[in-house]
C-alpha positions in Angstrom: 75.7 91.3 102.8 73.0 92.8 101.5 72.6 93.3 97.7 72.9 96.1 95.2 71.8 99.3 96.4 71.4 101.0 92.7 68.7 102.6 90.6 68.3 99.5 89.2 67.2 97.0 91.7 65.3 93.9 90.8 64.8 90.6 92.7 67.8 89.4 95.1 69.9 86.8 94.0 69.6 83.3 95.5 72.2 82.7 97.6 72.5 80.3 101.0 74.8 83.1 102.6 71.5 85.6 102.9 69.2 84.2 105.2 69.8 86.3 108.3 68.7 89.4 106.4 65.3 90.5 105.1 64.4 91.1 101.5 63.6 94.6 102.2 67.1 95.5 103.6 69.0 93.5 101.5 69.4 96.3 99.0 70.8 98.9 101.2 74.6 99.8 100.9 74.7 100.4 104.9 73.5 96.7 105.0 75.8 95.5 102.5 79.0 97.6 104.5 77.6 96.0 107.7 77.2 92.6 106.4 81.0 92.5 104.9 82.1 93.8 108.4 80.1 90.8 110.0 82.2 88.2 108.2 80.0 85.2 109.1 77.3 86.8 107.0 78.9 87.2 103.8 80.4 85.4 100.9 83.1 86.4 98.6 82.6 84.9 95.1 85.6 84.8 93.1 86.3 84.1 89.4 89.7 83.0 88.7 91.8 80.7 90.6 95.2 81.7 89.9 97.4 83.4 92.4 95.5 86.8 92.9 92.4 84.9 93.2 93.5 82.0 95.6 95.5 84.4 97.9 92.6 86.7 98.2 90.6 83.7 98.9 92.9 82.8 101.3 92.9 86.3 103.0 89.0 86.2 103.0 88.9 82.8 104.8 91.3 83.6 107.4 89.1 87.2 108.3 86.0 84.7 108.4 84.1 85.2 105.2 82.7 82.3 103.2 84.3 81.6 99.5 83.2 80.6 96.4 85.9 79.9 93.8 85.8 79.4 90.0 87.7 79.3 87.0 87.3 78.8 83.3 88.1 74.6 83.3 85.3 73.9 85.7 85.2 73.1 89.7 86.2 69.6 88.9 89.8 70.9 88.4 89.5 72.5 91.8 89.8 70.0 94.2 93.6 70.8 95.3 92.5 74.6 95.8 90.1 73.6 97.7 92.0 71.1 99.8 94.5 74.1 100.8 91.7 76.7 101.5 89.5 74.2 103.5 86.4 72.6 102.9 84.7 74.3 105.8 84.6 77.9 104.6 85.4 77.2 100.6 83.7 75.5 97.8 84.6 75.3 93.6 81.9 76.5 91.5 81.5 77.2 88.0 81.7 81.0 87.3 78.0 81.4 87.1 77.5 80.0 90.5 80.5 82.2 92.1 78.7 85.2 90.5 75.4 84.4 92.0 76.7 83.2 95.4 78.9 85.8 96.0 77.5 89.0 98.4 80.7 90.5 96.4 82.8 89.0 93.7 86.4 89.4 92.5 87.4 89.1 89.0 91.0 87.9 89.0 91.0 86.8 85.3 93.8 88.0 82.1 91.8 91.0 80.6 91.4 89.3 77.8 88.9 87.2 79.2 86.6 89.7 80.9 84.6 89.1 77.6 83.6 85.6 78.3 82.1 86.7 81.8 78.4 86.3 82.4 76.6 89.9 82.7 73.0 88.7 84.2 74.3 86.6 87.5 76.7 89.8 88.2 73.8 92.6 87.9 73.7 94.7 90.6 76.7 93.3 92.2 79.5 94.6 93.8 82.4 93.3 91.4 86.1 93.9 92.5 88.5 94.1 89.6 92.1 93.0 89.9 92.8 93.0 86.2 95.9 94.6 84.8 96.9 95.0 81.1 99.7 93.0 79.6 100.0 93.0 75.9 102.1 90.4 75.5 99.5 88.1 77.1 96.1 90.0 75.9 96.8 91.1 72.8 97.0 94.8 71.7 93.8 96.9 73.0 94.1 100.3 71.0 92.0 102.3 73.8 94.4 101.2 76.5 97.4 101.9 74.2 96.4 105.2 73.7 95.2 105.9 77.6 91.7 106.7 76.4 90.6 103.7 78.8 91.2 102.1 81.7 91.2 98.2 82.4 88.2 98.5 85.0 86.3 100.9 82.5 86.6 98.2 80.0 85.0 95.9 82.6 82.4 98.4 83.5 81.3 98.7 79.8 81.3 94.6 79.8 79.3 94.7 82.8 77.1 97.6 82.3 74.8 96.8 85.2 77.5 95.9 88.0 79.1 98.2 90.4 82.7 97.4 89.4 85.6 98.6 91.6 89.2 98.3 91.2 91.0 96.5 93.9 94.1 94.2 94.8 95.5 94.8 91.0 98.5 96.6 92.4 99.3 94.2 95.5 102.0 91.2 94.9 99.6 87.9 95.4 101.7 86.3 98.1 101.7 89.5 99.8 97.6 89.6 100.2 97.4 87.1 103.2 100.6 88.3 105.1 100.6 92.0 105.2 97.2 92.6 106.6 97.1 94.2 110.2 94.5 95.1 112.6 92.7 98.8 112.2 94.7 101.4 113.5 98.0 99.7 113.4 101.0 102.0 112.6 102.0 102.0 109.2 99.2 99.6 108.2 99.3 98.9 104.0 96.8 100.4 102.3 95.4 99.2 98.9 93.8 101.8 96.2 90.6 101.3 95.0 88.6 103.4 92.5 84.9 103.3 91.3 81.9 105.4 90.2 79.7 104.3 93.2 80.0 105.6 96.4 78.0 102.9 98.2 80.3 100.3 96.1 83.3 101.7 97.3 82.4 101.9 101.1 81.6 97.9 100.6 84.7 97.3 99.1 86.5 99.4 101.9 85.2 97.6 104.5 86.0 94.3 103.1 90.0 95.5 102.7 89.4 96.5 106.4 88.6 92.9 107.6 91.4 91.7 105.5 93.8 94.0 107.3 94.2 96.4 104.7 93.4 100.5 104.7 91.7 101.9 101.4 92.7 104.7 99.4 90.0 106.0 97.1 91.6 107.3 93.7 88.1 108.7 92.5 86.4 107.3 89.5 87.4 104.1 87.2 89.0 106.6 84.7 91.7 107.3 87.6 92.6 103.5 88.3 95.6 104.2 86.1 97.4 105.4 88.5 98.0 102.1 90.3 98.6 99.9 87.3 101.3 98.5 86.2 104.9 100.5 85.7 103.6 103.2 88.3 105.2 103.9 91.5 102.7 102.1 93.4 102.6 99.0 91.6 103.7 95.9 93.9 104.9 98.5 96.3 104.0 98.5 100.3 102.8 101.7 101.2 100.8 103.2 104.2 97.8 105.4 103.1 99.8 108.8 103.7 102.7 107.1 101.2 100.3 105.7 98.9 97.8 109.0 98.6 101.4 110.8 97.9 102.7 108.4 95.4 99.1 108.4 93.2 99.0 112.3 93.4 102.4 112.6 91.6 101.9 109.5 89.1 102.6 110.5 85.7 100.3 108.3 83.1 102.8 106.0 80.9 102.2 104.5 77.6 101.6 101.0 77.4 104.3 99.2 75.5 
C-alpha cells in the first residue's frame, strides 16, 4: 500500500512490502487504497500485542495481509504469538521496526503508553487508533475528564505528522477475526472510523472491507467520543444503518 499522501511528503520509508510500486506513485491515496485491497501488497504494522493487537493481526493474516507485530518488551517475548499467527505471514519486531514496516500501523496500547510511541518512524503513516480511556489504568487525564479532547486527538497531538484514524476501539477483541463477512452480505457488521484526512479514512475503510466490515465515518477525531466506552455502540454488534442511528443520538458521557 502506498505511503503517505499529505502536503508533508518526504522520502518513502524502506520496507520489503513495497517493491511492486514505484516511488512516484507510492504517495497517492488512491494507490494506497488499491494496495490495501490487493492484500498481498500490504503490510500491517501493529504496536501492542495484547487482545486487540493479536486479533487484528489474526484477521489481517486471514485476509491475506502481512503482519509485523511488536510490544514494549521486545520481539524475543513474542515467540508464542508468532507461533499462533504463523511464521509465513507474521514476524515479531521492535516498536520502531513495526512502525517503519507497516503500510498502515495499528496502535493498540494502553492510553498512558502513547507518550512512548516513536514519532519519526510514523511520519506520514496512516495510524489506526484503538485506544480507550480507563482512568483506573491510565490515571486521570484532565482534558478527557472534562470532555475537552478525545483519546484520538491526544494521539494525533503526539504524532503531529501522522494520519490518525480511530478504528477498532468499540469491538470486543475476540469478535474481530470472527464477525467479518463478504461485502454486500446482509446485516454485515460495521465499525466506526474518525479522522481529519479523507484520504487516510478511505485507506482504513478499504482495510476494514478486506477484513469483512463496513465502515461508518463519524467525521473528525473530535467526534470519536461517540464510540468510546459507556456509549451505546461500545462492544455491540451493529450493521451500518444501526451504527449510524446509534451514534447520531449518542450523548457524551463524563468520564469517571
